[in-house]
N, C-alpha and C positions, 0 to 999 in steps of 0.2 A: 599648753594650757596651764595656767596658774589659778588655783582656787584659794581665796583669802577670806578670812573672817576678821571683821573689825567690830568689836563689841565692848560694852561696859557691863561690869558685874559688881554686885555688892561684895563686901569683904568676905561674906560667907558663900560666895559663888553663884548667886542668883541673878538672872538677867531680867526678871519681871516678877511681879507679885503673883500669888496663886491665880488670880483672875486675869493675868496677862497685863496688868497695869504697869505703866512706865512713869507714873507721876513722881515716884521717888527720885528720879533723875532731875526733875524740875526743881526739887527742893534742895539740890546741891548748889551751894553758892559758887558762882563763876566770876570771881573778882576781875579777871582780865578780859572777859568776853571772848575767850579763846574757843576755837572749834577743836582744839586738841589734836590737830593734824588731819581731821576728817576730810576736809576739802582737798588736801594734797593726796590723800589716799584715793578719793573718788576720781581725781584726775588720772590716776594710773589704772583704772579698771574700765572694761568695755561694757559690762552688763552685770545685772544683779539677779541672783537666783534666791528666791525666798519661798517659805512655806505659806500655805493658805492662812494660818492663824496670824502670822505677821502681816501678810497682805491685808487682811481685814482690819487690823489696827491702823495700818498706813492709809487705808482708804479714808479714814476720818480726818487726816491731815489736810489743811487748806493753806496754801495750794498744794497740788501734788508735788512731793519733795524731790523727785528724781528727774534728771535730764538724760539718764541712760536707760536703755531698754531693760525692763523688769520681766523675768520669767518666773511665773508662779507655779510651784509644784502643787497639783491638786488632782485627785481622782473624782471629785464631786462637783466642782465648779464647771459651768458650761459656757459662760460668757463674762466679759468684762463690761463695765459701764461704757457707753458710747464715746465719752470724752477721753477714754484711756485706750481705745482700740489700737492706736499707733504706738502706745507707750508700754503696754502690758500684753504678754502672751501667756496663755495657760499651757503647761506641759505636764505630761505624766509618763510613767514608765520607770525602768530601772535607772539609777543615777549614772552609772557608767555610760549607758546609752544616751542619756540626756547630754552629758558632757561631750560625748563624741559628736552628737548632732550640732551642738553649739560651736564646737571647734570647726566643723565642716562649713559653718556659716560665717567663719572668720573671726569669731570671738576668741581672745587669747587670755584675758584676765577677768575672772569672775569674782564678784563679791557674794559670798554665801551668807545669808541672813536668816535668822529665826531659830529658836531653840531646838525644836525637833529636827529641823532641816540640818543644822550644824551637827547635831548628834548623829543623824543618819549618814552624812558625808564622812564623819569621823569613823563610824563603824565600818565603812567601806574603804577606809584609808585614802580618802579623796580630798583632804585638806592639806594644802602646801604651806600655808602661812597663817599664823594667829597673831592678831594685835588686840590685846586685852587691856582695857582700862579698869582698874580697881577703884571704885568710888568708896570713900570712907564712911560706909553705913552698913549696918547689919540688918537684914530684912527678917531673918529668923525662919522664913519659909518662902516658897515661891517656885518659879520655874528655873531649874539649874542649867548652867551652861553645859556641863558634862554629865554623861550617864555612864552606866557600866559598859566597859569595853571587853571584847573577847581577845584583843590583841594589844600589844604594847606598840605605841607610835612614838618614836623619838624625834624631838625638836631641839634645835640649838637656839640659845639666846642671842639675839642680835643687838638689842638695845633696851634701855629703860629710861623713861623721862619722868621726873617728879614735877608736878605743876603746883602753882600756888593754890592753896585750899586743900591739898592733900591727895588729889587724884594721881595715881601712878599708872603709867601706860608702858606695857612691855610688849616687845615684838619678838616673835619666834618664827623660825623657818624649819620645815621638816628636813631631817637629815637624810 
C-alpha cells in the first residue's frame, strides 16, 4: 500500500483560507492550461481518502470530479447523496485499520486529501509520498498543510519542476 499526497500550498504553507476557501487557486494565472501533472498522478492511484471538510467542499463541484472511489473519513456523517452511493463510501475508525481494510479490498495506491486528514496520516507516519506545488502567493493565514509533529519523518527529494507563471512542484518519498 502506498499513500500519497498531491496538494498545492501558498508560499507561506497554507492549503486554504481560514474559511476553507480555495478561490486563491483560481486567481493564479495558468498561461499553458497545464494540469501540472495531476491527471498523470490520478492515473496511478486506486482510490482517494479525504476528510469530511474536504468532502463537503468537493460536494459543491459540478460535475463530481473523481472517477476513482472516494473514502470519506467521518464520525458524524451517516449517508451520502443518492447519486454518489457507488462513488463515495463513509469510513471511520483508526487510520491503520482503515488502511488495512482498504488493502484487503485490493486498493494499492491511495491519494490522501484534506488538511486535517493529511496531518492525521503524518502524525501516524502513514504518508509515503508528498507532491507539493508551491503557488507564488502569500495568504498570511489559513489552513496549514503541516501541524506539530511528535516525531521526525524523513523524506528524500525525487524531483522539482518549475512551471511558467512561477508554480514550483516538488516530489518527495519517505525514506
